[in-house]
N, C-alpha and C positions, 0 to 999 in steps of 0.2 A: 588660447582657445578655452572657452568657458564650458567644458563638458559637464561640470558639476551642476550647472544650472539647468541642464536639460535632462538629467537622469530622472526617470519617473520615480514616484514615491515607492512603488512596489520594488524596484531595483534597490533602493536604499535599504528597504527592510531586509532583503536577501543579503546584501553586503554586510549590514550591521549584524545580522544573525550569524553569518559565517565567522565574522570577526569575534563575536561573543563566544562562539564555540571554541575557537582557538585560544582566546584569552582565558576562558574558564579552565581548559585543560592545563594551561601553564600554571594557573593559581593552585589548582588541586595537586598537581605534581610537586610544586614547591612546598606546599603545606605537608604533603606526605613525607617528603624527604627530610623536612625539618623536625618531624615527629617520629622519625624512624626508630623502631625498636626491633632488634634482630630476633627477639623471642616471640614477636607477634607477626601474623600474616597481614601485611599491609598491601592493599591494592594501589599500585603506582600507575597513574595514567600517563601515557606517552605525551609529552608536551609539544612534540613536533607536529606541525600541521601536515596533513596528508597531501599527496600530489593532487588528489581529486579536489580537495578544498581550495588549493592554490589555483588550480585550473578553473574552478567555478568562479572564484573572485575575479580572475582575469576576464573570463567570458562575460559575466554580467556587468562588470565595470566598463567594458568596451562595446556593449551591445545595447541597442534600443528595443530589442525583442524582449517582451516580458512573459512570464509564465501564465498559463491559462487561468489559474485560480487567483482570487483576490487576496489582498494582504491578510484580511481577517480569516479567510479560509485556510491559507497556508499556515497561519499561526496555530491552528488547532493541531495539525499534525506535528508541527515544529516543537510544540510544548511536550508532546508525548515522546518524540525522538530525543529531546534533551534529557528526559528521565531514563530512557531505556537504552540509548546508544552506548556501546556497539550492540546491535541486535540484528535479527533477520527481518528484512523489509522487502515485501513482494509488491511490485507496482504493475498494475495492468495499464499499459500505455507507455509510449516513449515520445518525448516532445521537448518543448522549450524549457520545461521545468525539471528535466531529468538530471542535469548536472547539479541542480540545487538539492534534489532529494538525496542524491548520492553523497554530496558534501555534508548534508545534515546527519549522516550516519557514518562518521569516520571509523574505519577499522571494523565496521560491521559488513554484513552481506546485503547488498541492495541489488535486486534482480528485476529487470524490466521485461514485460511480455508485450509484444506488438504484432498486429496482424498484417501490416503492410510491409513486405520485404524491401520495397524501394525506399520507403521512409526510414527504415532501419539503417540502410546504407547511407542515406543522406545525413542522419543524425550522427552516426558513428564516424563518418568521414572527418568531422571536426571534434569528436569526443570519443576516440577509440578506447579510452579507459573505462567507459561505461559497460556494464555487464548486461547484455540484452539478448533475447531469443525471439525469433519469428515463430508465431503459433497460428494455427488455423482453428476455426470454430465450426461447429456442426449446426448452428442455429441461424435463423434470420429474424429480424425484428418483427416482421409481419406474422410470425408464428407465436408471438408472446402470449396472446390470449389462449390459444389452444394448448400451449405448454403449461400454462397455469391451471387449466381445467383438467388436463390429462395426467399430470405427474403423480397424482394420488393413486392412479391405477397401475403404477409401476413400482413393485416392492422395493427395488434398489434405489428409488428416488426418495423413499420415505425415511425420516430421521432414524428410526430404529435400525435400519439396514444400510444406510447411505454410506457410500465411499466414493472416491474420485478416480483414482488410478485403476484403469481397466474396466470401469463400469460402463460398458458399451450399451447396456439395456436402457440406461437413463440418459436421455438426450441432453439433460442439463449438466451432466458431468463432463468436465474437461479432461478427456482421456488421452490426448496426444501432446501433453506438455513435456518439457525436458525432465529427465529423472531428478534433477536437482530440486525441482519444485516439490515433488513427492517425498524426497528424502529428508527435507528440512521441515522443522516446525517454524511457522512464521509468526513473529511477534506483532508485526503490523502488516496489513494488507490494504493497499490503496487501489480503488476501482475507479479509474478515470478513462477507461477504454474497455472494449473496442467501440467502434462507431455505433451510434444508436439513434441516428436522426433521419434515416430513410429506410424504406420497406425492406430492401435487400441487404441492408447492413447486418452484421452479426447480432447486434444488440448486446446488452449486458446481463441477460437472464442467466446464462451459464456461469459467468464470472461471479455473480452474486450467490447463486446456489453453491458453487464449488467453494467459495470463500467461507460460507456458513458451515459447510461440512468439514472443511479443514480445521476451522476454529473449534467446532464441537468435538472433533476427534483428537484434539490436542492431548498429548500425554504429559508434557512438562507443566510446571507450576505457572500460575498467573492466567490472565485472560488474553484473548487475541483482540487487538484493536483493528477494527475494520472501518475504513473511511470510504464513503461513497459520494461521488461528485455528480452533479446534474440531477439532483433529486426533484427539480422543478418539472421534470418530464414524467409522464404517466407510467411508463414501464419501470423505470428505476424506482419510483416510489412504490409501485404495486409489489414488485419482487422483494424490495427491502422489507416491507411490512410483513410479507409472507415468510421470508427465510432468515432475515437478520433480526427481526422482532423489535417492536416498539419498546418493550420492557428493557431491552439492552441498549437503547438509544440514550446516550449520555450528553450529547451536545449537537446543536443544529446551528450552523452559521452560514448565512447566504444560501448557496446551493450545495452545501456540504453537510453530510450527516456523519457523526462519529458514534460507532457502536463498540461496546466492550462485551465480547461474547465469551462466556465461561466454557471450559471443557465440561462435557457431560459426565466425565469421570468424577468431577467434583460437585455434581448436582445430585440431590436426592432422587432416587428412582421414583418416588411418589409424585414428583412434579414433572416427570418426563412422559410425554405422550408418544405413542408409537406412530401416529399419523400427523402430528402437528409439530412444526419446528418451534412454535412459540407457546 
């Protein structure tokens, strides 16, 4: 049976990427052991592939279902994960690419947020090792224009006072997420959900605003990498420019934008506006 001839190019990229991560950890681990000095603090990387990585290889090697993003789009996040993993990776959305994202962040924390409880059950039935929560949203896509116009009239929506957890006055704040989301600082945030292609869908307005606020309120060192998919759509593009900011956009590939958002604790107060995120 010539399965290899029918595996799509995208699946080859995933399999090669996973294999590269595993091989890289083995090489680093070997190098560290060969240069071990008991007087120095040496970071030794565990060379054993994780269960998630092995499950992902098996899943994609035996499946004709491919992730939603293109090879080039996946590569943008993959390159950052290679540099930062193990890290904290928050993903809005649960789907065919979830095993891939989890495997790209071995020994890190990868948390998926999904609005459809039936879909969560479907995905976890075959991948129970994924860490996912069902969440609800207070917005609908048809409210996007009104939310954009009215948020400036709500003090807790504005950057100088913005916060997420418990911010019931600001409709753009995701106030009912699991405590784990609020308790961690996220190094990467992928926004590829919730649904945003019909009027009654939640839309991604609140996910974008909340990601921007979490990034700006970061206490630890470094920037927060925010990846937004489906930027060919009006609402995603409009809210990204308003809250994630063009000046923080570092890469655009296909329908994916990559932002590097600094903590406002590390930005001079002279360039921070009380009413504008950008």
